[in-house]
C-alpha positions as CSV (number, residue, x, y, z in Angstrom):
1,M,0.0,0.0,0.0
2,E,1.3,3.4,-1.0
3,L,0.6,6.8,0.5
4,L,-0.5,8.0,-2.9
5,Q,-3.2,5.3,-3.0
6,L,-4.5,6.4,0.3
7,Q,-4.6,10.1,-0.8
8,Y,-6.5,9.1,-3.9
9,F,-8.9,7.0,-1.8
10,V,-9.6,9.9,0.5
11,K,-10.3,12.2,-2.4
12,V,-12.7,9.7,-4.1
13,A,-14.5,9.1,-0.8
14,R,-14.9,12.8,-0.1
15,L,-16.1,13.7,-3.5
16,G,-18.2,10.5,-4.0
17,S,-17.0,10.2,-7.6
18,I,-13.9,8.8,-9.3
19,T,-14.5,11.1,-12.3
20,K,-14.6,14.2,-10.1
21,A,-11.6,13.0,-8.0
22,A,-9.6,12.3,-11.2
23,H,-10.3,15.8,-12.4
24,E,-9.2,17.4,-9.1
25,L,-6.1,15.2,-8.8
26,H,-5.1,15.9,-12.5
27,V,-5.0,12.2,-13.4
28,S,-7.0,10.2,-15.9
29,Q,-10.1,8.5,-14.7
30,P,-9.0,5.0,-15.9
31,S,-5.7,5.5,-14.1
32,L,-7.5,6.4,-10.8
33,S,-9.9,3.5,-11.2
34,Q,-7.0,1.1,-11.7
35,T,-5.2,2.5,-8.6
36,M,-8.4,2.0,-6.5
37,R,-8.7,-1.6,-7.8
38,R,-5.1,-2.3,-6.8
39,L,-5.8,-0.9,-3.4
40,E,-8.9,-3.0,-3.0
41,N,-7.0,-6.1,-4.1
42,E,-4.1,-5.4,-1.7
43,M,-6.5,-4.9,1.2
44,G,-8.8,-7.8,0.2
45,V,-12.0,-5.7,0.6
46,K,-14.3,-3.8,-1.6
47,L,-13.9,-0.1,-0.8
48,F,-16.6,1.4,-3.0
49,E,-20.0,0.5,-4.3
50,K,-19.9,1.2,-8.0
51,T,-23.0,2.7,-9.6
52,A,-23.8,3.8,-13.1
53,V,-24.9,7.3,-13.8
54,I,-27.7,7.4,-16.4
55,L,-27.8,10.7,-18.3
56,K,-31.1,11.7,-19.8
């Protein structure tokens, strides 16, 4: 586990959105999602409930 992963986790948790967190952190959304998946795998727990946003 790296400090950067934890900082990213906190940002995603506070904002409630990987997309918004990626924007604020100046990283790509796929990169941030991959980092969160690695953290989940390292910890052996699911950290977030993923939901789809439906745009009308």
